[in-house]
C-alpha positions as CSV (number, residue, x, y, z in Angstrom):
1,M,0.0,0.0,0.0
2,M,1.3,3.5,-0.9
3,N,2.1,5.7,2.0
4,K,0.2,9.0,2.5
5,A,3.2,11.2,1.7
6,L,3.9,9.5,-1.6
7,S,0.2,9.5,-2.5
8,M,0.1,13.3,-1.9
9,E,3.3,13.8,-3.9
10,M,1.9,11.8,-6.9
11,E,-1.4,13.8,-6.7
12,Q,0.6,17.1,-6.7
13,L,2.8,15.9,-9.5
14,T,-0.3,15.0,-11.6
15,K,-1.8,18.4,-10.9
16,D,1.5,20.2,-11.8
17,L,1.7,18.2,-15.1
18,V,-2.0,18.9,-16.0
19,S,-1.5,22.6,-15.3
20,I,1.0,22.9,-18.2
21,S,-0.9,23.6,-21.4
22,S,1.1,21.2,-23.5
23,V,-1.2,21.2,-26.5
24,N,0.5,19.6,-29.5
25,G,2.2,22.1,-31.8
26,T,2.7,24.8,-29.1
27,S,5.5,26.0,-26.9
28,G,3.8,24.1,-24.0
29,E,5.4,20.9,-25.3
30,K,8.8,22.3,-24.5
31,K,7.6,23.6,-21.1
32,I,6.3,20.2,-20.1
33,A,9.5,18.5,-21.1
34,E,11.5,21.0,-19.1
35,F,9.3,20.4,-16.1
36,I,9.7,16.6,-16.4
37,E,13.5,17.0,-16.8
38,S,13.7,19.3,-13.7
39,Y,11.5,17.0,-11.6
40,L,13.6,13.9,-12.5
41,R,16.9,15.7,-11.8
42,E,15.7,16.4,-8.2
43,I,15.3,12.7,-7.5
44,P,18.3,11.5,-5.4
45,Y,19.1,8.6,-7.8
46,F,19.4,11.0,-10.7
47,K,21.4,13.5,-8.7
48,Q,24.0,10.7,-8.4
49,H,23.5,9.4,-12.0
50,S,22.8,12.6,-13.9
51,N,23.8,10.9,-17.2
52,N,20.8,8.6,-16.9
53,V,18.5,11.6,-17.7
54,I,18.8,12.0,-21.5
55,I,17.4,14.9,-23.5
56,Q,16.9,14.5,-27.2
57,S,16.0,17.6,-29.1
58,L,13.7,17.2,-32.1
59,K,15.7,17.9,-35.3
60,D,15.1,21.3,-36.9
61,D,12.1,21.9,-34.6
62,K,11.1,25.6,-34.5
63,L,9.5,25.2,-31.0
64,D,12.7,23.6,-29.6
65,R,10.7,20.6,-28.4
66,R,12.5,17.6,-26.9
67,N,12.1,14.1,-25.7
68,V,13.0,13.2,-22.1
69,F,14.3,9.8,-21.3
70,A,15.4,8.4,-17.9
71,Y,16.5,5.0,-16.8
72,I,17.5,3.4,-13.6
73,K,20.2,0.7,-14.0
74,G,19.9,-2.2,-11.7
75,E,22.9,-2.6,-9.4
76,N,22.2,-6.1,-7.9
77,N,22.3,-9.3,-9.9
78,N,23.4,-7.6,-13.1
79,T,21.5,-9.2,-15.9
80,G,22.5,-6.8,-18.6
81,K,18.9,-6.1,-19.3
82,T,17.4,-2.6,-19.3
83,I,13.8,-1.5,-19.1
84,M,13.0,2.0,-20.5
85,L,9.6,3.6,-20.3
86,H,8.6,6.3,-22.7
87,G,5.3,8.1,-23.2
88,H,3.5,11.1,-24.7
89,M,3.8,14.4,-22.9
90,D,1.7,16.6,-25.1
91,T,-2.1,16.8,-25.1
92,V,-4.7,17.4,-27.7
93,G,-6.8,20.6,-27.7
94,V,-9.3,21.3,-25.0
95,D,-12.2,22.5,-27.1
96,D,-14.3,19.5,-26.0
97,F,-14.4,21.0,-22.5
98,G,-17.0,23.4,-23.8
99,G,-17.9,26.0,-21.2
100,L,-15.3,24.6,-18.8
101,K,-12.4,25.1,-21.3
102,E,-10.9,27.9,-19.3
103,F,-10.4,25.4,-16.4
104,A,-9.0,22.5,-18.4
105,F,-5.5,23.1,-17.0
106,S,-6.6,23.8,-13.4
107,P,-7.7,20.5,-11.9
108,D,-8.9,21.8,-8.6
109,E,-10.9,24.6,-10.2
110,L,-12.3,22.2,-12.8
111,L,-13.5,19.9,-10.1
112,N,-15.2,22.7,-8.2
113,K,-17.0,23.9,-11.3
114,M,-18.1,20.4,-12.2
115,L,-19.4,19.9,-8.6
116,Q,-21.4,23.1,-8.9
117,M,-23.2,21.8,-12.0
C-alpha cells in the first residue's frame, strides 16, 4: 500500500503536469519536457546518476521541443537487461471541455466547477 506522503506527492505531480498547457504544436510541449526533466533531476538517484537523464532535441524543430528519457540501472544481480519507459507528454486541444475550457489546465478549479453543475 502506498504511504500517504507518496500518494500526496503523486497527486501534486499530476496536478502540476496537468496545469501545463502542452497542446500539440505549441511551446507548451517544450515547457512540459523542461518540467519533467527538472523533476527527474531532483530525485536523489538521478542526482547521483545525472547521465541517466537524457534529453533529445527534435531535429530542426522551430519550437525547440525535446524528448526526455530516464532510466535506472539495476545494481544487484546484473543481468545486462534494461527497461525503459517512454510516453507522450503533449495533449490534444481542450475545445471539448466546452464551457469549462478555461479550467482545463486547473484540476482543482475544474473539479469545483463540475461539482457546482
